[in-house]
N, C-alpha and C positions, 0 to 999 in steps of 0.2 A: 537695124532690125527690119525683118520682113514678116508680114502677117500671112499665115497659111490657113487653109481650110481643108478638112478631110473630105475626100471624094465619096466616101461611103456614109459616114455618120454625121458630117457637118461640124464636127468639133473644130474650134478655132484656137490657134496659138501663135506665138511670135518666136522667131529664131534669129540667131546671128549667123551668117554664112562665114565659112572659113576663107582663107586667102585664095583658095582655088575655086570659090563659088559654091562649094558643097556644104551640106550639113551632116557632119560626122560621116562623110564618105558617100552620102546620098544626094542626088540632084533633087528628088522629091522624097523627103524622109517619110518613114512609116508613121501612122497615127498612133499615139500613145494611149488612146481611149479604146478603140475597137480593134486595133492591130491588123485589120484587113485592108484598110484604105491607105491612101498616101496623101501627103500634104502638098497642095498646089497653091499658087498665089491667090489671095483672096479676091483680086480683081480680074481673075481669069475664069469667067463663067458665061453661061448662056441661059436665057429665060425662055420657057416653052409653054404652050397651051395645047391641051388635048382637043382634037377635033370631034371626038365622040362625047366625052363627059364634061368638057370645059375646064378641067383641073389645070391650074397654073403651077409650075414648079421651076426650080433653078437647079442646074447641074454645074459642078465646078470641074475645071481642068479642060484644056483644049477647046475653050469656048463652049463647053457643055456637050460637045460632040463625042460620040463613041465610035471608034474606028472610022471617023470621018462622016458619020451618019447621025441624023437627028434621032435622039432616043425615043423609045416608046413610053407611053404614059405609065407611071408607077401605080396608078389606081386601077385602071381598066385595061391596060396594055394596048390601048388604041394608038392611032397615028397622031403626031403632033406637028405644029408649026412653031417656028421661032418667033418670039414677040419682042 
């Protein structure tokens, strides 16, 4: 079993991968709660802190990076540092 977390809503669930390493044909299966996110391994995340407002948050998938870049703050859209 592998624990997954949705990249959009944070919903957590466990899956059993097929013989080919996929989940029903998906490498990162769609979320069954919000239907817009995808499931990524629960241990694949990055923690960030906003330089403007100090808000700390966690992003899942690809070490929390979006298109290889550190994400903007979800609260004030300011720039962040990885912590």
